[in-house]
MMTF fields as JSON, N, C-alpha, C and O atoms, coordinates in Angstrom:
{
  "mmtfVersion": "1.0.0",
  "mmtfProducer": "UNKNOWN",
  "numBonds": 255,
  "numAtoms": 256,
  "numGroups": 64,
  "numChains": 1,
  "numModels": 1,
  "chainsPerModel": [1],
  "groupsPerChain": [64],
  "chainIdList": ["A"],
  "bondAtomList": [4, 2, 8, 6, 12, 10, 16, 14, 20, 18, 24, 22, 28, 26, 32, 30, 36, 34, 40, 38, 44, 42, 48, 46, 52, 50, 56, 54, 60, 58, 64, 62, 68, 66, 72, 70, 76, 74, 80, 78, 84, 82, 88, 86, 92, 90, 96, 94, 100, 98, 104, 102, 108, 106, 112, 110, 116, 114, 120, 118, 124, 122, 128, 126, 132, 130, 136, 134, 140, 138, 144, 142, 148, 146, 152, 150, 156, 154, 160, 158, 164, 162, 168, 166, 172, 170, 176, 174, 180, 178, 184, 182, 188, 186, 192, 190, 196, 194, 200, 198, 204, 202, 208, 206, 212, 210, 216, 214, 220, 218, 224, 222, 228, 226, 232, 230, 236, 234, 240, 238, 244, 242, 248, 246, 252, 250],
  "bondOrderList": [1, 1, 1, 1, 1, 1, 1, 1, 1, 1, 1, 1, 1, 1, 1, 1, 1, 1, 1, 1, 1, 1, 1, 1, 1, 1, 1, 1, 1, 1, 1, 1, 1, 1, 1, 1, 1, 1, 1, 1, 1, 1, 1, 1, 1, 1, 1, 1, 1, 1, 1, 1, 1, 1, 1, 1, 1, 1, 1, 1, 1, 1, 1],
  "groupList": [{"groupName": "MET", "atomNameList": ["N", "CA", "C", "O"], "elementList": ["N", "C", "C", "O"], "formalChargeList": [0, 0, 0, 0], "bondAtomList": [1, 0, 2, 1, 3, 2], "bondOrderList": [1, 1, 2], "singleLetterCode": "M", "chemCompType": "L-PEPTIDE LINKING"}, {"groupName": "LYS", "atomNameList": ["N", "CA", "C", "O"], "elementList": ["N", "C", "C", "O"], "formalChargeList": [0, 0, 0, 0], "bondAtomList": [1, 0, 2, 1, 3, 2], "bondOrderList": [1, 1, 2], "singleLetterCode": "K", "chemCompType": "L-PEPTIDE LINKING"}, {"groupName": "LEU", "atomNameList": ["N", "CA", "C", "O"], "elementList": ["N", "C", "C", "O"], "formalChargeList": [0, 0, 0, 0], "bondAtomList": [1, 0, 2, 1, 3, 2], "bondOrderList": [1, 1, 2], "singleLetterCode": "L", "chemCompType": "L-PEPTIDE LINKING"}, {"groupName": "ALA", "atomNameList": ["N", "CA", "C", "O"], "elementList": ["N", "C", "C", "O"], "formalChargeList": [0, 0, 0, 0], "bondAtomList": [1, 0, 2, 1, 3, 2], "bondOrderList": [1, 1, 2], "singleLetterCode": "A", "chemCompType": "L-PEPTIDE LINKING"}, {"groupName": "GLY", "atomNameList": ["N", "CA", "C", "O"], "elementList": ["N", "C", "C", "O"], "formalChargeList": [0, 0, 0, 0], "bondAtomList": [1, 0, 2, 1, 3, 2], "bondOrderList": [1, 1, 2], "singleLetterCode": "G", "chemCompType": "PEPTIDE LINKING"}, {"groupName": "VAL", "atomNameList": ["N", "CA", "C", "O"], "elementList": ["N", "C", "C", "O"], "formalChargeList": [0, 0, 0, 0], "bondAtomList": [1, 0, 2, 1, 3, 2], "bondOrderList": [1, 1, 2], "singleLetterCode": "V", "chemCompType": "L-PEPTIDE LINKING"}, {"groupName": "ILE", "atomNameList": ["N", "CA", "C", "O"], "elementList": ["N", "C", "C", "O"], "formalChargeList": [0, 0, 0, 0], "bondAtomList": [1, 0, 2, 1, 3, 2], "bondOrderList": [1, 1, 2], "singleLetterCode": "I", "chemCompType": "L-PEPTIDE LINKING"}, {"groupName": "TRP", "atomNameList": ["N", "CA", "C", "O"], "elementList": ["N", "C", "C", "O"], "formalChargeList": [0, 0, 0, 0], "bondAtomList": [1, 0, 2, 1, 3, 2], "bondOrderList": [1, 1, 2], "singleLetterCode": "W", "chemCompType": "L-PEPTIDE LINKING"}, {"groupName": "THR", "atomNameList": ["N", "CA", "C", "O"], "elementList": ["N", "C", "C", "O"], "formalChargeList": [0, 0, 0, 0], "bondAtomList": [1, 0, 2, 1, 3, 2], "bondOrderList": [1, 1, 2], "singleLetterCode": "T", "chemCompType": "L-PEPTIDE LINKING"}, {"groupName": "GLN", "atomNameList": ["N", "CA", "C", "O"], "elementList": ["N", "C", "C", "O"], "formalChargeList": [0, 0, 0, 0], "bondAtomList": [1, 0, 2, 1, 3, 2], "bondOrderList": [1, 1, 2], "singleLetterCode": "Q", "chemCompType": "L-PEPTIDE LINKING"}, {"groupName": "SER", "atomNameList": ["N", "CA", "C", "O"], "elementList": ["N", "C", "C", "O"], "formalChargeList": [0, 0, 0, 0], "bondAtomList": [1, 0, 2, 1, 3, 2], "bondOrderList": [1, 1, 2], "singleLetterCode": "S", "chemCompType": "L-PEPTIDE LINKING"}, {"groupName": "ARG", "atomNameList": ["N", "CA", "C", "O"], "elementList": ["N", "C", "C", "O"], "formalChargeList": [0, 0, 0, 0], "bondAtomList": [1, 0, 2, 1, 3, 2], "bondOrderList": [1, 1, 2], "singleLetterCode": "R", "chemCompType": "L-PEPTIDE LINKING"}, {"groupName": "ASN", "atomNameList": ["N", "CA", "C", "O"], "elementList": ["N", "C", "C", "O"], "formalChargeList": [0, 0, 0, 0], "bondAtomList": [1, 0, 2, 1, 3, 2], "bondOrderList": [1, 1, 2], "singleLetterCode": "N", "chemCompType": "L-PEPTIDE LINKING"}, {"groupName": "TYR", "atomNameList": ["N", "CA", "C", "O"], "elementList": ["N", "C", "C", "O"], "formalChargeList": [0, 0, 0, 0], "bondAtomList": [1, 0, 2, 1, 3, 2], "bondOrderList": [1, 1, 2], "singleLetterCode": "Y", "chemCompType": "L-PEPTIDE LINKING"}, {"groupName": "HIS", "atomNameList": ["N", "CA", "C", "O"], "elementList": ["N", "C", "C", "O"], "formalChargeList": [0, 0, 0, 0], "bondAtomList": [1, 0, 2, 1, 3, 2], "bondOrderList": [1, 1, 2], "singleLetterCode": "H", "chemCompType": "L-PEPTIDE LINKING"}, {"groupName": "PRO", "atomNameList": ["N", "CA", "C", "O"], "elementList": ["N", "C", "C", "O"], "formalChargeList": [0, 0, 0, 0], "bondAtomList": [1, 0, 2, 1, 3, 2], "bondOrderList": [1, 1, 2], "singleLetterCode": "P", "chemCompType": "L-PEPTIDE LINKING"}],
  "groupTypeList": [0, 1, 2, 3, 4, 5, 6, 5, 6, 6, 4, 4, 7, 2, 6, 3, 8, 5, 5, 3, 2, 9, 5, 3, 10, 2, 11, 4, 1, 2, 3, 2, 12, 5, 6, 4, 6, 3, 5, 5, 2, 13, 4, 2, 5, 4, 2, 2, 12, 11, 3, 14, 2, 1, 8, 3, 6, 7, 1, 4, 4, 11, 15, 14],
  "groupIdList": [1, 2, 3, 4, 5, 6, 7, 8, 9, 10, 11, 12, 13, 14, 15, 16, 17, 18, 19, 20, 21, 22, 23, 24, 25, 26, 27, 28, 29, 30, 31, 32, 33, 34, 35, 36, 37, 38, 39, 40, 41, 42, 43, 44, 45, 46, 47, 48, 49, 50, 51, 52, 53, 54, 55, 56, 57, 58, 59, 60, 61, 62, 63, 64],
  "secStructList": [7, 2, 2, 2, 2, 2, 2, 2, 2, 2, 2, 2, 2, 2, 2, 2, 2, 6, 4, 4, 4, 6, 7, 7, 1, 2, 2, 2, 2, 2, 2, 2, 2, 2, 2, 2, 2, 2, 2, 2, 2, 2, 0, 0, 0, 0, 0, 2, 2, 2, 2, 2, 2, 6, 1, 7, 6, 6, 6, 6, 7, 7, 7, 7],
  "xCoordList": [-10.39, -9.25, -9.11, -7.916, -10.089, -9.716, -8.684, -7.72, -8.98, -7.483, -6.757, -6.086, -6.398, -4.975, -4.103, -2.936, -4.781, -4.672, -4.422, -3.774, -5.08, -4.707, -3.253, -2.389, -3.427, -1.847, -0.759, 0.436, -1.244, -0.117, 0.686, 1.886, -0.22, -0.299, 0.298, 1.2, 0.014, 0.767, 2.339, 3.258, 2.381, 3.628, 5.011, 5.914, 4.071, 4.889, 5.017, 6.013, 3.502, 4.276, 5.59, 6.594, 5.768, 6.883, 7.997, 9.047, 8.09, 9.078, 9.513, 10.716, 8.621, 8.853, 9.962, 10.924, 8.878, 9.551, 9.618, 9.3, 10.205, 10.492, 12.188, 13.011, 12.436, 13.583, 14.128, 15.288, 13.799, 14.63, 15.346, 16.09, 14.95, 15.38, 16.757, 17.262, 17.225, 18.076, 18.732, 19.899, 18.703, 19.793, 20.048, 19.357, 21.914, 22.599, 22.732, 22.87, 22.71, 23.478, 22.649, 21.568, 22.447, 21.43, 20.874, 19.701, 21.431, 20.946, 19.847, 18.665, 20.86, 19.839, 17.934, 16.831, 18.323, 16.989, 16.505, 15.593, 16.691, 16.267, 15.536, 14.473, 15.851, 16.331, 14.685, 13.741, 14.861, 14.003, 12.382, 11.357, 12.721, 11.506, 11.054, 9.842, 11.631, 11.042, 10.106, 9.061, 10.501, 10.353, 9.186, 8.597, 8.642, 7.294, 6.275, 5.079, 6.884, 6.084, 5.099, 3.924, 5.694, 5.303, 4.654, 4.227, 4.641, 4.213, 2.72, 1.848, 2.54, 1.719, 0.602, -0.486, 1.075, 0.678, 0.276, -0.62, 0.944, 0.396, -0.747, -1.875, -0.687, -1.731, -3.171, -4.239, -3.109, -3.989, -4.834, -6.004, -4.237, -4.487, -4.877, -6.072, -3.724, -3.998, -5.0, -5.853, -4.924, -5.37, -6.797, -7.742, -6.908, -8.238, -9.582, -10.739, -8.839, -9.488, -9.962, -11.135, -9.528, -10.083, -11.268, -12.393, -11.003, -11.689, -13.263, -14.38, -12.642, -14.417, -14.802, -15.774, -14.163, -14.832, -15.615, -16.383, -15.389, -16.655, -17.59, -18.479, -17.671, -18.642, -19.37, -20.219, -19.103, -19.512, -20.903, -21.644, -21.11, -22.596, -23.25, -24.419, -22.417, -22.811, -23.02, -23.695, -22.081, -22.104, -23.368, -23.835, -23.976, -24.932, -24.855, -25.921, -23.798, -23.399, -23.434, -23.544, -23.382, -24.341, -23.241, -22.103, -23.883, -23.126, -22.777, -23.492, -21.618, -20.843, -20.98, -20.506],
  "yCoordList": [-7.71, -6.374, -5.817, -5.742, -5.248, -5.282, -5.794, -5.276, -7.321, -8.171, -7.979, -7.861, -7.766, -7.421, -6.125, -6.121, -5.169, -3.739, -3.756, -2.879, -4.958, -5.17, -5.865, -5.762, -6.467, -7.242, -6.477, -6.668, -5.578, -4.634, -3.992, -3.808, -3.438, -2.12, -2.959, -2.384, -4.379, -5.156, -5.176, -5.143, -5.276, -5.783, -4.059, -3.847, -3.3, -1.964, -2.106, -2.496, -1.612, -1.69, -2.584, -1.89, -3.753, -4.468, -4.032, -4.048, -3.589, -2.92, -2.001, -1.861, -1.284, -0.141, 0.174, 0.846, -0.959, -1.147, -2.512, -2.523, -4.068, -4.892, -4.751, -4.1, -5.208, -4.575, -3.632, -3.895, -2.266, -1.87, -1.316, -0.336, -2.223, -2.765, -3.682, -3.983, -4.046, -5.305, -4.315, -4.501, -3.49, -2.507, -1.697, -1.331, -1.364, -0.695, 0.74, 1.573, 1.198, 2.132, 3.07, 2.524, 5.064, 5.213, 5.779, 6.037, 5.808, 5.208, 4.215, 4.159, 3.452, 1.824, 2.15, 1.894, 2.676, 3.028, 3.758, 3.158, 5.15, 5.773, 5.192, 5.762, 4.431, 4.137, 2.88, 2.806, 2.295, 1.429, 1.69, 1.077, 3.131, 3.281, 4.132, 3.994, 5.104, 5.689, 4.55, 4.931, 3.61, 2.564, 1.549, 0.942, 1.143, 0.955, 1.828, 1.556, 3.071, 4.223, 4.283, 4.65, 3.931, 4.13, 2.488, 2.054, 1.942, 0.611, 0.855, 0.661, 1.492, 1.828, 2.261, 1.692, 3.691, 4.382, 4.207, 4.929, 3.11, 2.1, 1.358, 1.462, 0.795, -0.41, 0.657, 0.063, 2.267, 2.449, 3.144, 2.782, 4.338, 4.716, 4.054, 3.923, 3.241, 2.191, 1.334, 1.333, 0.524, -0.493, -0.496, -0.903, 0.202, 0.035, 1.024, 1.033, 1.81, 3.391, 3.154, 3.516, 2.226, 1.691, 0.843, 1.075, -0.072, -1.451, -0.963, -1.475, 0.524, 1.184, 1.459, 0.811, 2.718, 3.423, 2.712, 3.336, 1.353, 0.458, 0.139, -0.411, 0.478, 0.056, 1.428, 1.379, 2.279, 3.949, 3.697, 2.999, 4.315, 4.907, 5.84, 5.729, 6.759, 7.844, 7.326, 7.803, 6.115, 5.507, 4.693, 4.278, 4.423, 3.514, 1.962, 1.362, 1.486, 0.74, 0.056, 0.813, -1.386, -1.708, -1.726, -2.089, -1.156, -0.919, -2.079, -3.058, -2.182, -3.547, -3.302, -4.137],
  "zCoordList": [-5.893, -5.953, -4.707, -4.417, -3.552, -1.956, -1.543, -0.978, -1.963, -1.302, -1.184, -0.158, -2.969, -2.585, -2.338, -1.945, -2.6, -2.216, -0.506, 0.065, 0.215, 1.4, 1.724, 2.593, 0.79, 1.163, 0.497, 0.727, -0.362, -1.354, -0.427, -0.628, 1.137, 1.887, 2.91, 3.518, 3.351, 4.739, 4.478, 5.296, 2.292, 2.011, 2.784, 3.594, 1.615, 2.026, 3.593, 4.203, 4.251, 5.887, 6.148, 6.308, 6.213, 6.722, 5.97, 6.612, 4.625, 3.841, 4.652, 4.872, 5.178, 5.769, 7.386, 7.758, 7.935, 9.044, 9.897, 11.087, 8.967, 9.204, 8.581, 9.225, 7.714, 6.981, 7.3, 7.617, 7.417, 7.448, 8.775, 8.786, 10.073, 10.863, 11.114, 12.196, 9.692, 9.503, 8.902, 9.248, 8.296, 7.561, 8.646, 9.596, 8.087, 9.174, 8.727, 9.623, 7.337, 6.653, 6.845, 7.065, 6.92, 7.266, 5.237, 4.968, 4.715, 3.086, 2.879, 2.541, 3.262, 3.422, 4.011, 3.529, 4.987, 5.928, 5.096, 4.526, 4.573, 3.956, 2.451, 2.202, 1.712, 1.01, 1.155, 0.369, 2.105, 2.016, 2.332, 2.033, 3.227, 3.518, 2.56, 2.401, 1.733, 0.831, -0.322, -0.85, -0.489, -1.332, -0.498, -1.393, 0.821, 1.395, 1.553, 1.659, 1.566, 1.762, 0.31, 0.325, -0.679, -2.478, -2.54, -3.61, -1.723, -1.744, -1.59, -2.437, 0.121, 0.557, -0.103, -0.192, -0.726, -1.46, -2.752, -3.189, -3.657, -4.766, -3.84, -4.323, -2.884, -2.732, -2.022, -1.88, -1.591, -1.273, -2.29, -2.417, -3.201, -4.497, -5.07, -5.336, -5.55, -6.717, -6.795, -7.683, -5.807, -5.874, -5.403, -6.08, -3.662, -3.119, -3.414, -2.995, -4.318, -4.565, -5.161, -5.067, -6.504, -7.808, -7.451, -7.891, -6.702, -6.386, -5.533, -5.607, -4.539, -4.17, -5.159, -5.546, -6.214, -7.256, -8.385, -9.118, -8.5, -9.188, -8.747, -9.397, -7.12, -6.665, -6.158, -5.268, -6.589, -5.633, -5.498, -6.191, -4.589, -4.504, -5.476, -5.847, -5.858, -6.79, -8.525, -9.437, -8.447, -9.942, -9.895, -10.956, -8.716, -9.359, -8.27, -8.135, -7.665, -7.559, -6.514, -5.549, -6.111, -4.643, -4.084, -4.379, -2.986, -1.329, -0.841, -1.057, -0.094, 0.529, 2.363, 3.134]
}
């Protein structure tokens, strides 16, 4: 799950940076950047945080 979170974060970063360089219109760049930021936040909050909370020290999980 942690690896999936990292992959999603990298994908969102690529959307926000590399793909936005290829778009000429300002609205297109704004839309792609917002989508990229949303993907990054989903990877951070949705995947990585959930995977971390499964093995949190205060829940009795094993530390990594």
